[in-house]
Backbone as CSV, one residue per row, in Angstrom:
resi,resn,N_x,N_y,N_z,CA_x,CA_y,CA_z,C_x,C_y,C_z
1,MET,0.855,-1.185,0.000,0.000,0.000,0.000,0.901,1.248,0.000
2,THR,0.467,2.242,-0.743,1.219,3.487,-0.883,0.366,4.644,-0.399
3,LEU,0.998,5.590,0.306,0.305,6.830,0.665,0.431,7.786,-0.505
4,ALA,-0.689,8.282,-0.955,-0.719,9.244,-2.055,-1.539,10.446,-1.612
5,TYR,-1.181,11.599,-2.123,-1.930,12.823,-1.837,-2.488,13.348,-3.142
6,VAL,-3.792,13.665,-3.118,-4.489,14.132,-4.312,-5.025,15.534,-4.040
7,GLY,-4.690,16.465,-4.929,-5.247,17.805,-4.880,-6.595,17.815,-5.577
8,ILE,-7.540,18.537,-4.979,-8.901,18.613,-5.502,-9.234,20.082,-5.702
9,GLY,-9.790,20.427,-6.856,-10.178,21.805,-7.114,-11.404,21.885,-7.996
10,SER,-12.179,22.960,-7.810,-13.378,23.191,-8.617,-13.715,24.672,-8.578
11,ASN,-14.204,25.182,-9.716,-14.698,26.565,-9.705,-15.927,26.759,-10.597
12,LEU,-16.597,25.679,-10.960,-17.817,25.774,-11.763,-18.925,24.917,-11.159
13,ASP,-20.171,25.320,-11.406,-21.333,24.474,-11.106,-21.344,23.986,-9.657
14,GLN,-21.437,24.900,-8.708,-21.464,24.544,-7.286,-20.150,23.874,-6.865
15,PRO,-19.043,24.614,-6.912,-17.734,24.007,-6.656,-17.601,23.312,-5.309
16,ARG,-18.204,23.861,-4.274,-18.118,23.207,-2.958,-18.701,21.792,-3.034
17,ASP,-19.829,21.643,-3.730,-20.458,20.333,-3.872,-19.558,19.366,-4.637
18,HIS,-18.939,19.838,-5.715,-18.048,18.968,-6.496,-16.896,18.461,-5.632
19,VAL,-16.310,19.346,-4.831,-15.177,18.939,-3.994,-15.630,17.934,-2.939
20,CYS,-16.743,18.198,-2.300,-17.245,17.265,-1.276,-17.585,15.904,-1.883
21,LEU,-18.212,15.904,-3.055,-18.520,14.640,-3.732,-17.248,13.924,-4.183
22,ALA,-16.218,14.689,-4.525,-14.958,14.078,-4.949,-14.347,13.244,-3.825
23,PHE,-14.453,13.714,-2.580,-13.957,12.900,-1.461,-14.664,11.542,-1.439
24,GLU,-15.975,11.555,-1.652,-16.736,10.299,-1.677,-16.308,9.428,-2.857
25,ASP,-16.136,10.061,-4.031,-15.708,9.316,-5.223,-14.342,8.674,-5.010
26,LEU,-13.432,9.394,-4.370,-12.099,8.844,-4.108,-12.195,7.605,-3.225
27,GLY,-13.133,7.606,-2.293,-13.322,6.462,-1.414,-13.883,5.239,-2.114
28,ARG,-14.389,5.406,-3.328,-14.928,4.274,-4.084,-13.921,3.702,-5.094
29,ILE,-12.739,4.269,-5.163,-11.717,3.722,-6.062,-11.294,2.357,-5.519
30,PRO,-11.224,1.340,-6.385,-10.841,0.004,-5.916,-9.490,0.009,-5.191
31,ASN,-9.412,-0.802,-4.134,-8.165,-1.008,-3.398,-7.564,0.304,-2.890
32,THR,-8.438,1.257,-2.556,-8.001,2.585,-2.120,-8.904,3.052,-0.996
33,GLU,-8.299,3.700,-0.014,-9.045,4.219,1.128,-8.645,5.675,1.370
34,VAL,-9.636,6.533,1.611,-9.354,7.914,2.002,-9.007,7.892,3.479
35,MET,-7.767,8.258,3.795,-7.297,8.245,5.180,-7.582,9.584,5.878
36,LYS,-7.350,10.673,5.159,-7.567,12.010,5.717,-8.075,12.918,4.619
37,ARG,-8.815,13.932,5.043,-9.292,14.948,4.101,-9.118,16.307,4.757
38,SER,-8.642,17.234,3.977,-8.421,18.582,4.502,-9.739,19.349,4.566
39,SER,-9.664,20.487,5.192,-10.755,21.453,5.104,-10.835,21.948,3.670
40,LEU,-11.876,22.698,3.382,-12.003,23.339,2.073,-11.381,24.730,2.155
41,TYR,-10.759,25.131,1.053,-10.092,26.427,0.965,-10.584,27.153,-0.273
42,ARG,-10.692,28.462,-0.181,-11.044,29.294,-1.333,-9.755,29.974,-1.802
43,SER,-9.551,29.984,-3.125,-8.341,30.602,-3.668,-8.646,31.291,-4.991
44,ALA,-7.824,32.263,-5.295,-7.911,32.965,-6.569,-7.371,32.054,-7.677
45,PRO,-7.883,32.188,-8.891,-7.371,31.375,-9.998,-5.909,31.722,-10.313
46,VAL,-5.197,30.738,-10.846,-3.803,30.906,-11.248,-3.746,30.740,-12.757
47,GLY,-2.927,31.541,-13.409,-2.824,31.451,-14.869,-3.892,32.305,-15.512
48,PHE,-4.959,31.684,-15.967,-6.089,32.388,-16.580,-6.924,32.985,-15.444
49,ALA,-6.817,34.302,-15.259,-7.400,34.958,-14.080,-8.877,35.323,-14.234
50,ASP,-9.389,35.379,-15.458,-10.766,35.822,-15.679,-11.743,34.653,-15.512
51,GLN,-11.849,34.191,-14.272,-12.735,33.085,-13.947,-13.035,33.135,-12.451
52,PRO,-14.035,32.385,-11.991,-14.390,32.407,-10.566,-13.284,31.835,-9.684
53,ASP,-13.336,32.197,-8.397,-12.436,31.605,-7.409,-12.635,30.093,-7.367
54,PHE,-11.629,29.407,-6.862,-11.657,27.959,-6.725,-11.956,27.558,-5.291
55,VAL,-12.532,26.383,-5.145,-12.604,25.676,-3.875,-11.596,24.536,-4.007
56,ASN,-10.675,24.445,-3.029,-9.598,23.456,-3.075,-9.563,22.624,-1.808
57,ALA,-8.977,21.447,-1.914,-8.763,20.561,-0.770,-7.692,19.547,-1.168
58,VAL,-7.269,18.753,-0.190,-6.328,17.659,-0.437,-6.823,16.439,0.318
59,ALA,-6.704,15.277,-0.319,-7.046,13.996,0.297,-5.791,13.148,0.412
60,GLU,-5.668,12.469,1.550,-4.619,11.474,1.729,-5.241,10.107,1.462
61,LEU,-4.673,9.378,0.525,-5.171,8.058,0.155,-4.145,6.994,0.522
62,ARG,-4.635,5.848,0.910,-3.795,4.651,0.994,-4.288,3.763,-0.132
63,THR,-3.398,3.455,-1.066,-3.827,2.734,-2.268,-2.890,1.581,-2.608
64,GLY,-3.483,0.548,-3.120,-2.724,-0.575,-3.646,-2.612,-0.517,-5.164
65,LEU,-3.142,0.551,-5.749,-3.105,0.684,-7.208,-1.751,1.219,-7.662
66,PRO,-1.265,0.756,-8.804,-0.091,1.399,-9.406,-0.461,2.828,-9.802
67,VAL,0.527,3.688,-9.882,0.266,5.112,-10.090,-0.517,5.384,-11.372
68,ASN,-0.229,4.676,-12.452,-0.954,4.928,-13.710,-2.422,4.538,-13.606
69,ARG,-2.712,3.494,-12.854,-4.113,3.096,-12.648,-4.830,4.121,-11.777
70,LEU,-4.143,4.618,-10.741,-4.741,5.662,-9.908,-5.043,6.893,-10.762
71,LEU,-4.119,7.285,-11.614,-4.344,8.427,-12.499,-5.560,8.200,-13.392
72,ALA,-5.697,7.018,-13.950,-6.851,6.702,-14.804,-8.154,6.810,-14.017
73,GLU,-8.162,6.343,-12.781,-9.355,6.447,-11.932,-9.708,7.915,-11.679
74,LEU,-8.703,8.751,-11.425,-8.956,10.176,-11.186,-9.526,10.845,-12.431
75,LYS,-9.000,10.509,-13.593,-9.509,11.091,-14.841,-10.962,10.684,-15.081
76,GLU,-11.296,9.449,-14.728,-12.675,8.974,-14.879,-13.607,9.752,-13.952
77,ILE,-13.182,10.014,-12.733,-13.997,10.804,-11.801,-14.196,12.215,-12.356
78,GLU,-13.137,12.827,-12.855,-13.260,14.166,-13.455,-14.283,14.163,-14.584
79,THR,-14.218,13.168,-15.439,-15.143,13.069,-16.569,-16.587,12.958,-16.081
80,ARG,-16.810,12.150,-15.064,-18.170,12.008,-14.521,-18.691,13.332,-13.944
81,HIS,-17.793,14.182,-13.504,-18.185,15.497,-12.974,-18.309,16.549,-14.082
82,GLY,-18.115,16.140,-15.339,-18.300,17.062,-16.457,-17.049,17.789,-16.901
83,ARG,-15.884,17.322,-16.527,-14.632,17.988,-16.907,-14.400,17.865,-18.404
84,ARG,-14.132,19.004,-19.037,-13.732,19.072,-20.442,-12.452,19.886,-20.492
85,ARG,-11.468,19.416,-21.190,-10.173,20.100,-21.250,-10.130,21.025,-22.462
86,SER,-10.536,22.286,-22.253,-10.598,23.233,-23.363,-9.269,23.971,-23.547
87,PHE,-8.658,24.451,-22.460,-7.346,25.081,-22.519,-6.729,25.045,-21.124
88,ARG,-5.424,25.235,-21.066,-4.695,25.170,-19.792,-5.254,26.187,-18.801
89,ASN,-5.473,25.735,-17.574,-5.987,26.574,-16.470,-7.403,27.094,-16.717
90,ALA,-8.165,26.408,-17.546,-9.549,26.807,-17.819,-10.423,26.547,-16.596
91,PRO,-11.550,27.250,-16.495,-12.507,26.921,-15.435,-12.942,25.463,-15.576
92,ARG,-13.266,24.818,-14.439,-13.617,23.408,-14.497,-14.456,23.000,-13.290
93,PRO,-15.355,22.042,-13.517,-16.158,21.556,-12.399,-15.342,20.712,-11.419
94,LEU,-14.294,20.020,-11.914,-13.470,19.224,-11.013,-12.106,18.977,-11.632
95,ASP,-11.086,19.154,-10.801,-9.710,18.872,-11.182,-9.114,18.022,-10.072
96,LEU,-8.574,16.866,-10.423,-7.923,15.973,-9.467,-6.489,15.750,-9.922
97,ASP,-5.542,16.059,-9.060,-4.125,15.914,-9.392,-3.425,15.062,-8.353
98,ILE,-2.643,14.080,-8.821,-1.770,13.361,-7.898,-0.638,14.315,-7.553
99,LEU,-0.532,14.650,-6.287,0.527,15.539,-5.821,1.767,14.736,-5.463
100,LEU,1.555,13.709,-4.654,2.627,12.827,-4.191,2.119,11.396,-4.234
101,TYR,2.983,10.481,-4.614,2.671,9.056,-4.604,3.860,8.384,-3.925
102,GLY,3.748,8.223,-2.606,4.888,7.749,-1.836,6.068,8.680,-2.068
103,GLU,7.215,8.109,-2.287,8.429,8.892,-2.583,8.747,8.883,-4.077
104,LEU,7.811,8.396,-4.890,8.049,8.222,-6.318,8.319,9.553,-7.012
105,THR,9.345,9.562,-7.837,9.601,10.688,-8.729,9.596,10.141,-10.150
106,MET,8.950,10.878,-11.036,8.898,10.471,-12.439,8.549,11.689,-13.290
107,ASN,8.965,11.632,-14.541,8.668,12.722,-15.459,8.328,12.112,-16.820
108,LEU,7.025,11.865,-17.004,6.532,11.305,-18.260,5.638,12.348,-18.926
109,ALA,5.287,12.125,-20.168,4.440,13.078,-20.886,3.095,13.265,-20.193
110,HIS,2.548,12.210,-19.610,1.201,12.269,-19.024,1.194,12.430,-17.503
111,LEU,2.369,12.324,-16.857,2.400,12.415,-15.389,3.801,12.750,-14.908
112,THR,3.878,13.786,-14.068,5.120,14.154,-13.403,4.877,14.110,-11.909
113,LEU,5.786,13.438,-11.192,5.700,13.351,-9.730,7.050,13.692,-9.124
114,PRO,7.022,14.452,-8.025,5.843,15.090,-7.460,5.237,16.073,-8.466
115,HIS,3.988,16.478,-8.185,3.317,17.417,-9.094,4.260,18.595,-9.346
116,PRO,4.486,18.953,-10.601,5.546,19.908,-10.929,5.351,21.342,-10.433
117,ARG,4.136,21.727,-10.069,3.927,23.111,-9.611,3.377,23.191,-8.190
118,MET,3.285,22.051,-7.509,2.682,22.072,-6.176,3.445,22.965,-5.211
119,HIS,4.752,23.031,-5.358,5.569,23.826,-4.435,5.399,25.334,-4.639
120,GLU,4.713,25.728,-5.714,4.484,27.143,-6.008,3.072,27.585,-5.660
121,ARG,2.262,26.715,-5.101,0.834,26.987,-4.945,0.374,26.838,-3.499
122,ALA,0.076,27.954,-2.881,-0.406,27.927,-1.504,-1.714,27.152,-1.399
123,PHE,-2.544,27.183,-2.444,-3.832,26.481,-2.381,-3.653,24.959,-2.375
124,VAL,-2.471,24.476,-2.687,-2.142,23.055,-2.552,-1.442,22.810,-1.214
125,LEU,-0.470,23.648,-0.909,0.365,23.416,0.267,-0.389,23.586,1.584
126,GLU,-1.261,24.584,1.681,-1.980,24.781,2.949,-2.847,23.581,3.310
127,PRO,-3.697,23.082,2.399,-4.475,21.899,2.781,-3.609,20.643,2.964
128,LEU,-2.534,20.517,2.193,-1.628,19.381,2.374,-1.032,19.401,3.773
129,LEU,-0.541,20.557,4.187,0.087,20.662,5.507,-0.921,20.518,6.641
130,GLU,-2.169,20.843,6.389,-3.205,20.642,7.404,-3.317,19.157,7.773
131,ILE,-3.251,18.273,6.772,-3.433,16.844,7.039,-2.107,16.082,7.135
132,ALA,-1.017,16.681,6.674,0.305,16.035,6.722,1.350,17.099,7.062
133,PRO,1.385,17.541,8.333,2.256,18.663,8.708,3.744,18.433,8.454
134,GLU,4.152,17.182,8.364,5.569,16.875,8.131,5.842,16.505,6.676
135,ALA,4.907,16.788,5.778,5.057,16.390,4.369,6.344,16.953,3.783
136,THR,6.969,16.106,2.978,8.193,16.477,2.274,7.959,16.256,0.783
137,ILE,8.429,17.166,-0.007,8.320,17.051,-1.466,9.650,16.513,-1.977
138,PRO,9.655,15.298,-2.531,10.911,14.726,-3.007,11.651,15.685,-3.944
139,GLY,12.917,15.867,-3.658,13.748,16.751,-4.466,13.709,18.206,-4.043
140,LEU,12.752,18.582,-3.186,12.619,19.982,-2.770,12.702,20.175,-1.263
141,GLY,12.307,19.175,-0.493,12.359,19.285,0.954,10.999,19.500,1.578
142,PRO,10.991,19.986,2.829,9.740,20.136,3.574,8.740,21.051,2.871
143,ALA,7.488,20.587,2.810,6.434,21.388,2.182,6.248,22.713,2.907
144,ARG,6.479,22.721,4.226,6.314,23.948,5.009,7.260,25.051,4.511
145,GLU,8.465,24.664,4.139,9.422,25.649,3.602,8.948,26.185,2.251
146,GLN,8.332,25.340,1.463,7.823,25.775,0.163,6.662,26.748,0.345
147,LEU,5.808,26.500,1.343,4.680,27.391,1.598,5.164,28.792,1.948
148,ALA,6.246,28.895,2.683,6.785,30.210,3.048,7.145,31.018,1.802
149,ARG,7.474,30.343,0.724,7.821,31.027,-0.536,6.587,31.475,-1.322
150,CYS,5.403,31.089,-0.853,4.152,31.427,-1.542,3.441,32.604,-0.870
151,ALA,4.157,33.332,-0.059,3.549,34.468,0.645,2.892,35.402,-0.364
152,GLY,1.738,35.902,0.013,1.027,36.838,-0.852,-0.054,36.191,-1.703
153,GLN,-0.072,34.862,-1.802,-1.138,34.195,-2.536,-2.371,34.134,-1.651
154,ARG,-3.516,34.545,-2.199,-4.747,34.586,-1.416,-5.373,33.204,-1.327
155,VAL,-5.345,32.656,-0.114,-5.961,31.363,0.181,-6.617,31.503,1.546
156,GLU,-7.893,31.123,1.654,-8.565,31.208,2.950,-9.356,29.937,3.213
157,ARG,-9.251,29.479,4.460,-10.018,28.299,4.867,-11.494,28.673,4.903
158,MET,-12.316,27.796,4.355,-13.761,28.053,4.310,-14.424,27.507,5.585
159,PRO,-15.500,28.150,6.023,-16.206,27.648,7.201,-16.905,26.326,6.906
């Protein structure tokens, strides 16, 4: 079994509902259990700024699936939530990203681990650190140190 962390984000069609349902969907992935779930966070969009704020969270999974199978399961969940890939950083009803998969590092066309931009995004690091305060990003070090470099990014915990 491998500990994996999945980033969850939504900014269309009742985003809070999509994120909450995503936690349930993650729990239905074969040979996978949701161990922890972060609070929900509101954040400003990154990249394409002319879109609604996002609702973000992170889930800690214990999975027996190989990483490519886990990725396929996440893509299927996104599709069921109505995800269409129109352009990079486009608004979306659901985005699921593997942030960390154990200590695995890889750089393939369809998957890079650890997630290549997680260390630059407070909306990923804050919920990750909420559920895994000692998290380390392979090749970069403690996630807490990376969060300090994201000062000024607007992220707020939702009630």
